[in-house]
Every structure is written in C-alpha cells, then in structure tokens.
C-alpha positions in Angstrom: 22.7 -12.4 20.1 23.6 -13.0 16.4 26.6 -11.2 15.1 27.6 -10.1 11.6 30.9 -8.4 10.5 31.9 -6.5 7.4 34.6 -4.3 5.9 34.0 -1.1 4.1 36.9 0.0 1.9 37.1 2.5 -1.1 39.0 -0.2 -3.0 35.9 -2.4 -3.2 34.3 -0.1 -5.8 31.3 -1.3 -7.8 30.5 1.8 -9.8 29.0 5.3 -9.4 25.7 5.9 -7.7 23.6 6.8 -10.7 20.8 9.1 -9.8 18.5 7.3 -12.2 18.5 4.4 -9.8 15.9 6.4 -7.8 13.3 6.5 -10.4 9.5 6.0 -10.2 6.7 5.2 -12.5 3.4 7.0 -13.4 0.9 5.0 -15.4 -2.6 5.7 -16.4 -3.8 3.0 -14.0 -6.3 3.3 -11.2 -5.8 6.5 -9.3 -2.1 7.1 -10.1 -2.8 10.0 -12.4 -6.3 11.1 -11.7 -6.7 12.1 -8.0 -3.0 11.1 -7.6 -0.6 13.5 -9.3 -3.4 15.4 -11.0 -6.6 16.7 -9.5 -7.9 20.1 -10.6 -10.1 21.5 -7.9 -8.2 19.9 -5.0 -7.3 22.5 -2.3 -3.6 22.0 -3.1 -3.9 22.0 -6.9 -1.8 24.5 -8.9 -2.8 26.2 -12.1 -1.9 23.0 -14.0 -4.2 20.9 -11.8 -1.2 19.2 -10.1 -1.6 18.3 -6.5 1.2 20.2 -4.8 1.0 18.0 -1.7 1.9 15.0 -3.8 4.6 17.0 -5.7 6.2 17.9 -2.4 6.3 14.3 -1.3 7.8 13.2 -4.7 10.5 15.8 -4.2 11.0 14.6 -0.6 11.4 11.0 -1.9 14.1 12.1 -4.2 12.5 10.8 -7.3 15.0 11.3 -10.1 13.4 9.9 -13.2 9.7 9.0 -14.0 8.6 6.4 -16.5 5.4 7.2 -18.4 2.6 6.5 -19.6 2.9 2.7 -19.0 3.1 -0.1 -18.3 0.4 -2.2 -19.9 -1.5 1.0 -20.7 1.0 2.1 -23.3 0.5 -0.9 -25.6 -2.8 0.5 -27.0 -2.3 4.2 -26.3 -2.6 6.9 -28.9 -0.3 9.6 -27.6 -2.1 12.2 -29.9 -5.2 11.8 -27.7 -3.3 13.5 -24.9 -2.2 16.7 -26.6 -3.9 19.9 -27.6 -7.0 21.6 -26.1 -8.3 19.4 -23.3 -11.9 19.9 -24.3 -11.2 18.4 -27.7 -9.5 15.3 -26.4 -11.3 12.0 -26.9 -12.5 9.6 -24.2 -11.3 6.1 -24.9 -11.5 2.6 -23.4 -8.3 1.4 -21.8 -8.3 -2.4 -22.3 -5.3 -3.0 -20.1 -7.1 -1.9 -16.9 -10.7 -2.0 -18.1 -11.1 1.7 -17.4 -12.2 4.9 -19.2 -9.3 7.2 -20.2 -10.4 10.8 -20.5 -7.0 12.1 -21.7 -7.2 15.2 -19.5 -3.6 14.4 -18.5 -1.3 13.8 -21.4 2.2 14.4 -22.7 2.4 18.1 -22.0 0.9 17.8 -18.6 3.3 14.9 -17.7 6.4 16.9 -18.9 5.3 20.0 -16.9 4.8 17.7 -13.9 8.3 16.2 -14.1 9.8 19.6 -14.5 8.0 20.7 -11.3 9.1 17.5 -9.5 12.8 18.1 -10.6 12.7 14.7 -12.3 13.8 13.4 -15.7 11.1 11.9 -18.0 11.5 8.4 -19.4 8.9 8.0 -22.2 7.5 4.7 -23.5 6.3 4.3 -27.0 3.5 2.0 -28.1 4.9 -1.1 -29.9 1.8 -3.2 -29.2 -0.8 -1.8 -31.6 1.5 0.8 -33.3 5.0 0.9 -34.7 7.9 2.8 -36.3 5.8 5.6 -37.8 3.9 6.5 -34.7 7.1 6.4 -32.6 8.8 8.8 -35.0 5.9 11.1 -35.0 5.9 11.3 -31.2 9.7 11.8 -31.2 9.3 14.7 -33.7 6.5 16.3 -31.7 8.5 16.1 -28.5 12.1 16.8 -29.6 12.3 18.5 -33.0 12.9 22.3 -32.7 10.4 23.3 -35.3 9.6 23.7 -39.0 7.9 20.3 -39.4 4.3 19.2 -39.0 4.5 17.6 -35.6 7.0 20.0 -34.1 4.9 23.0 -35.2 1.8 21.2 -33.7 3.6 21.1 -30.4 4.4 24.9 -30.7 0.7 25.5 -31.4 -0.1 23.7 -28.2 2.0 26.2 -26.2 5.4 24.5 -26.0 7.7 26.7 -28.1 10.9 24.8 -27.1 11.4 21.1 -27.7 11.1 18.8 -24.6 14.4 17.1 -25.3 13.5 13.7 -24.0 16.6 11.5 -23.9 15.5 8.1 -22.5 12.8 6.1 -24.4 11.3 2.6 -23.7 10.6 0.6 -26.8 7.2 -0.8 -25.7 6.4 -2.6 -22.5 6.4 -6.3 -21.5 5.8 -7.5 -25.0 6.5 -11.1 -23.9 3.3 -11.1 -21.8 0.1 -12.7 -23.4 -1.9 -10.1 -21.4 -0.3 -7.3 -23.4 -2.3 -5.7 -26.2 -0.3 -6.6 -29.3 1.7 -9.3 -27.6 4.6 -10.6 -29.8 7.1 -13.4 -30.0 10.7 -12.5 -29.2 11.7 -12.4 -32.8 8.7 -10.3 -33.9 9.4 -7.8 -31.1 13.2 -7.8 -31.5 12.8 -6.9 -35.2 10.3 -4.2 -34.4 12.4 -2.7 -31.6 15.5 -2.7 -33.8 13.8 -1.0 -36.7 12.1 1.6 -34.4 15.4 2.3 -32.6 17.3 2.6 -35.9 14.7 5.1 -37.3 14.7 7.2 -34.1 18.5 7.3 -34.1 18.4 8.7 -37.7 17.0 11.8 -36.2 18.8 11.8 -32.8 21.8 9.5 -32.7 22.5 10.1 -29.0 19.1 8.9 -27.6 19.2 6.3 -24.8 16.9 3.4 -25.8 15.5 0.6 -23.7 14.4 -2.8 -25.2 11.8 -4.9 -23.4 13.2 -7.8 -21.4 11.1 -10.4 -19.8 8.2 -9.2 -17.7 9.5 -11.5 -14.9 12.0 -14.2 -14.3 9.2 -16.7 -13.9 8.1 -16.3 -17.6 8.6 -19.5 -19.5 10.6 -17.7 -22.2 12.9 -15.9 -19.7 16.5 -15.9 -20.9 15.6 -17.0 -24.4 13.5 -13.8 -24.8 16.5 -11.6 -23.9 18.9 -13.5 -26.1 16.6 -13.3 -29.1 15.6 -9.7 -28.6 19.2 -8.6 -28.1 20.3 -10.8 -31.0 18.2 -8.6 -33.2 18.6 -5.2 -31.5 22.0 -5.2 -29.7 23.7 -2.5 -31.7 20.6 -0.3 -31.7 19.7 -0.2 -28.0 21.5 0.8 -24.8 19.4 -1.0 -22.1 17.4 -4.2 -21.6 14.5 -3.9 -19.1 13.8 -6.0 -16.0 10.5 -6.2 -14.1 9.9 -8.0 -10.8 7.5 -7.8 -7.9 7.7 -9.4 -4.5 5.0 -10.4 -2.0 4.6 -12.5 1.1 2.6 -15.7 0.4 1.2 -18.2 2.8 2.7 -16.3 5.7 6.3 -17.1 4.7 7.9 -14.1 6.3 11.4 -15.5 6.2 11.4 -15.9 2.4 9.7 -12.5 2.0 12.4 -10.8 3.9 15.0 -12.4 1.7 13.4 -11.2 -1.6 16.6 -9.3 -2.5 18.2 -12.7 -3.1 15.8 -13.3 -5.9 16.5 -9.8 -7.3 20.2 -10.5 -7.2 19.8 -13.7 -9.2 17.5 -12.1 -11.7 19.9 -9.3 -12.4 22.9 -11.6 -12.7 21.1 -13.9 -15.1 20.2 -11.0 -17.4 23.7 -9.7 -17.2 25.0 -13.1 -18.2 22.6 -13.3 -21.1 23.4 -9.8 -22.4 27.1 -10.5 -22.2 26.7 -13.8 -24.0 25.1 -11.9 -26.9 27.8 -9.3 -26.7 30.5 -12.1 -27.1 28.6 -13.8 -29.8 28.3 -10.6 -31.8 31.8 -9.5 -30.9 30.4 -6.1 -29.9 32.4 -3.5 -28.0 29.7 -1.9 -25.9 28.0 -3.5 -22.9 24.2 -3.4 -22.5 23.1 -1.7 -19.4 20.0 -2.8 -17.3 17.0 -0.7 -16.7 15.0 -2.2 -13.7 12.1 0.0 -14.6 9.4 -1.9 -12.7 10.1 -3.2 -9.2 8.2 -3.2 -5.9 6.3 -5.2 -3.3 2.9 -6.0 -4.7 0.2 -8.2 -3.3 -0.7 -9.6 -6.7 -2.5 -12.7 -5.5 -5.1 -10.5 -3.7 -5.6 -8.5 -6.9 -6.0 -11.5 -9.1 -8.5 -13.1 -6.7 -10.9 -10.2 -7.3 -13.4 -10.2 -10.1 -12.7 -7.9 -13.0 -14.5 -4.5 -13.1 -18.1 -4.9 -14.2 -18.2 -1.6 -16.1 -16.0 1.1 -17.5 -15.0 3.7 -14.9 -12.7 6.6 -14.8 -9.8 6.2 -12.3 -11.2 3.2 -10.3 -9.5 2.2 -7.1 -7.1 -0.5 -8.3 -4.1 -2.1 -6.7 -4.1 0.2 -3.7 -1.9 -2.0 -1.4 -1.3 -0.8 2.1 2.3 -1.3 3.1 3.7 -2.5 6.5 7.0 -2.3 8.3 7.9 -5.7 6.8 7.1 -4.4 3.3 9.3 -1.4 4.0 12.2 -3.6 5.1 11.9 -5.6 1.9 11.9 -2.4 -0.2 15.0 -1.3 1.7 16.6 -4.7 0.8 15.7 -4.4 -2.8 17.4 -0.9 -2.9 20.5 -2.6 -1.5 20.4 -5.1 -4.4 20.1 -2.3 -7.0 23.0 -0.4 -5.5 25.1 -3.6 -5.3 24.7 -4.0 -9.1 25.3 -0.3 -9.9 27.9 -1.2 -12.5 25.2 -2.6 -14.8 21.8 -1.5 -13.3 22.1 2.2 -14.2 18.3 3.0 -14.2 15.5 1.8 -12.0 11.9 2.7 -11.4 9.8 1.8 -8.4 6.3 1.0 -9.6 4.3 3.1 -9.0 4.4 6.6 -7.4 1.0 7.3 -6.0 -2.0 5.1 -4.9 -1.3 2.2 -7.2 1.1 0.0 -5.1 2.6 3.4 -4.3 4.8 4.8 -1.5 2.5 7.8 -1.5 -1.3 7.7 -0.9 -3.8 10.4 -1.6 -7.5 10.9 -1.2 -9.7 12.8 -3.6 -10.2 16.2 -2.1 -8.3 15.1 0.9 -4.8 14.6 2.3 -1.7 12.8 0.9 0.6 10.8 3.2 3.7 8.6 3.2 3.3 4.8 3.2 5.9 2.8 5.2 7.8 2.0 2.0 8.3 5.7 1.3 11.0 6.0 4.0 13.7 3.6 2.9 13.5 5.0 -0.6 13.7 8.6 0.5 16.6 8.0 2.9 18.6 5.9 0.4 18.1 8.5 -2.4 19.3 11.2 0.0 22.3 9.4 1.6 23.6 7.3 -1.3 26.3 9.4 -2.9 29.5 9.0 -4.9 30.6 5.4 -5.4 28.9 2.2 -4.5 31.2 0.0 -2.4 30.8 -3.8 -2.3 30.2 -5.2 1.2 30.5 -8.9 1.9 29.1 -9.5 5.4 30.1 -12.5 7.3 26.9 -13.5 8.9 24.9 -16.5 10.2 22.8 -18.3 7.7 19.0 -18.3 7.8 16.9 -21.1 6.3 14.1 -20.0 3.9 11.6 -22.1 2.0 12.1 -20.2 -1.3 15.8 -19.4 -1.5 17.5 -21.9 0.8 20.0 -20.6 3.3 20.6 -16.9 3.1 22.8 -14.5 5.2 20.8 -13.1 8.0 22.2 -9.7 7.3 22.6 -7.9 3.9 24.4 -4.7 3.4 26.0 -2.3 0.9 27.8 1.0 1.3 28.4 4.2 -0.6 31.1 6.8 -0.3 31.5 10.4 -1.5 35.0 11.3 -0.4 35.1 11.7 3.4 31.5 10.6 3.9 30.3 7.0 4.0 26.8 5.6 4.2 26.1 2.0 5.2 22.7 0.4 4.3 21.8 -2.8 6.0 18.9 -5.2 6.6 18.3 -7.7 9.4 16.2 -10.5 7.8 15.6 -12.4 11.0 12.0 -12.4 12.1 12.7 -12.7 15.8 16.3 -12.0 16.7 18.4 -8.8 16.7 21.8 -8.8 14.9 24.9 -7.0 16.1 26.7 -5.5 13.0 30.4 -4.7 13.3 32.0 -2.8 10.4 35.7 -2.3 10.0 36.3 1.3 8.9 40.2 1.1 8.7 40.1 3.1 5.5 38.6 6.1 7.3 40.6 6.7 10.4 38.9 9.1 12.7 35.4 8.4 11.2 32.5 9.3 13.5 28.8 8.6 13.3 26.8 11.5 11.8 23.4 9.9 12.0 21.3 6.7 11.9 17.8 5.9 10.8 15.9 2.6 10.9 12.5 1.2 10.0 11.5 -1.4 12.6 8.7 -2.0 15.0 7.6 -4.7 17.4 4.5 -5.0 15.1 6.0 -5.9 11.7 2.6 -5.4 10.1 2.1 -1.9 11.4 1.0 0.5 8.6 0.4 4.2 8.0 -3.1 5.5 7.1 -5.1 8.7 6.5 -5.9 8.8 10.2 -2.5 7.7 11.4 0.0 8.9 8.8 3.0 8.7 11.0 2.5 5.3 12.7 5.6 4.1 10.8 8.5 6.6 10.5 12.3 6.3 10.5 13.8 6.5 14.0 17.4 6.5 15.1 18.9 3.2 16.0 19.0 2.8 19.8 22.5 1.3 19.8 25.1 2.5 17.4 28.6 3.8 17.9 32.1 4.1 16.4 35.2 3.3 18.5 38.7 2.4 17.4 37.8 2.5 13.7 35.0 0.1 14.1 31.3 0.7 13.7 29.0 -1.3 16.0 25.2 -1.2 15.6 22.4 -3.4 16.9 19.7 -4.0 14.3 16.4 -5.3 15.8 14.5 -8.1 14.2 12.9 -7.2 10.8 14.9 -4.0 10.4 16.2 -1.8 7.6 18.8 0.7 8.7 21.0 3.4 7.2 24.1 4.8 9.0 26.0 7.9 7.9 29.6 8.5 8.9 32.0 11.3 8.3 35.8 11.6 8.5 35.9 15.4 8.3 
C-alpha cells in the first residue's frame, strides 16, 4: 500500500482563512437565474419569487460572496433595465449566450437574494460596451445615501437605504475575442484605471478587481496582466483569475492532478503582479480574486451547434458531476487555501444549474450535485489560519503535468482545533496518510468525511439525489500524536481534530 507522510504545525502559517474564498457566481446564463435562484410560482417561492429550496442549499454550502451579473453577460448589460417596476422593464437580446433577457430579476432582486443567503455581493460593471459614466451612475444608484438623481431613483424603487456594495469587478474577461467590447490590454488597462479613479473619488475605500487573463492558455497571458497592472496598479486592489478543468480523452490521472495547474497559474500571476510592484516601487501588494473556477466539460458544450432562436433561460452548460469531478473540486479548494496569503477572494462558477453544485427543475425539486459536498465541508471546517502542508509522497506520472505527488493536502487551525484536507490522486491504489501532530499533544479525532466510491463516475440526479454523499473514512485514528488515515483511490477527505 502507498504511504504519504506530513507534519502539521502552527508555525507553518500561510495566512488567514478569508471567508471570501468560499464565493460563488450567479450570471444571467441558461437557468442559473430563471428557474434557478428565481422562480415565482414555484411551490417553494417566497414573496420575492426566490426559490427557498435553492436558498437553503446555498446557505448549507456556506457561500460567502456572490459575483453578479456576469461573466460574459455583463459586457453588453444595461443595469438600468433591471431596476424599477418589473412590468416596465424591457426584454433584450443577450448576445453572449444567444438568449432573451426579460430583466425580471435585476439589481434589487439580486441584493435581496444575497441578503437572504447571508452572502456578500460582488458586483461587476460593464466595461465592454459602456464606461466610466455608466459605472458611476450604477455606483451612485447602489451606494449613495440620497439627494441625487440616481440615489433618489433607488429610493423611489423601494430601497430607502444604500446597498453599500464594497467589492466591484471592473468588467469581465476583456482579453477574450468572444467578449462584447473586447479590448487590447492597453485599452482595457486605461479604461479600468480611469473607472477605478472616478469610483474612488466618491468612495475611496472600495475594493476593485481588474480583469486578468481569462485563462492561462490565452496567447497574451502574462503580458496582459503586466500591461493592465502597469496602467491601473495604484487604482485597484485585485487582479482576477479564471480557470476551468475537465477530463479529456479519458486522461483521469491528469484530471485528478488539476490542482497542479491551478497552483502554477496562481504563482505565475503573483510573480507578474509583484514584478509590476517592483517596477513601480509601490508599497501595496495586489491580491488575487480567483472569481471563476470549476470543473467544466467545455469541449462537449463547444461541440454543440449554437441555439437556433432566441429563448428565455435555455438549458445551457448543465453538466452532471461525478465522484471524480468532486475529488478534483476538493483538490482545487486545497490549492486556493494553500495560496490564502494572496488569493483572498474566489468564486466557484456557477451556483445553480449552469455547471453548478446545485441543480433544480422548473416547478420541481432542487438537489446537491457531487461537487456540492467538498465545497460545503471545506467552507464549514476551514477556520482560523491556513497551515502549509508539504506531504512526502510517491510520485504519480501524468500526461499533462509530469510527475506529481500522489497525495495533496493542506490544513487549517483555529486555536485548539485542526482540519486536514487531503486528496488521493491515484486512480486505483489507496494511500495511507500519516500526519505528525506534535504541536497538538493530546489531539483526538473529532470527525472525518470523504467523497469516494468504487464507481468514480457515479452521480446524483433528480431520482437519486443522494447517490454520492460524504461518508466517514473507514480507517482513521490518532495514536501517540500521529494521525493515520487510509484514503481510498480517487478520494477527497477532510479530518477534524481537537485538542480540547
């Protein structure tokens, strides 16, 4: 049997567990909004038309922040279309997803939904077809107390108090030729800087996110970040990262090692941001907002013909996730935690139906996908400080990433409690994990959960919503200050210890 060892020590501190790492994303795409979070007439709908079954699952997931309204959708979006009396809101074409947007759900609805979900809003402004003026008008509508045109309009729409949105994304994926209003790095960097400067004139303490590359495979990756930050460094707080992972050609070994790619992506962006910092002799460090990440079977989507007509809330990107997908999601969460000193916000894309951990049916039930579980457990158990874990483990060959450790892990600690999160990447062999807990004498095991199954492609469905659920590890114990656990093949696990 394969064996891996590690030491968990409070001296190996990475940084605090920022609750914003457990963010999600709601875009006007497919059925994420309509029949996802919002479905007036559904048996569970509240007075706002929000599906309370979906709301309850979002709370159970521990979603801390929600990015809205896009995504590609935002780059041609007129935010004014989604405020005021619903019956007066226009129906528009959404070019990004070739759909009809009815605007029944807009800014006010989203902010009431995030309040009900106990989540912080992260709002994106359109820097594709619009610019500084429209961003300032939206900011005034959302955040100014009153006495001006846009703030008084908000009051007339029933929101007497300002929304107080703190975190704003300055556009979305503007490096992508698919983006409405696609720009060069210099064009976008100048626009982002001017928009940020103007927004700060009204509210200096906003947290602003500049668009990074829409993926590490983009031909302009690296140069894009350097140019954009060269223009906007002093005006922004974050640079964004987007990345998706999927199994191709049956290469399960590489797929299970996807976090290696996420690690490399994060470290490359950190290096670029710090290079710009050094070049500009700046005092502050730019943080990273990994505000789109997930497993996404993009090849299957791209192989389908585009929609023939214009439809409201078509079924788009509704991937069904397996045990293997959930193990990869758990591994990606480990990567995000491992870089908690610089990645201080992250959003899994998206929340419902569209590559979502939650699925729902119009007029019917909502259920948890397999990928729901590692997110919910990590959000609940990761507390206090992230501790770096450097497992000593056998190497596993992969076609994409070369040799990678068969086991990956990270830990968090909140005083006398410790959580260890680990992944066995081997497709066929279990791994014995032995962890030195010398810094916590008397520690005992308080609980374990794992996602694993003999059928790594098992999924949940409407008819079988609990086919894949977290279960305790069959073999886990603490003796003599050492934790020993057996992780089956293709397994994500979390182990909680207490020294009380």
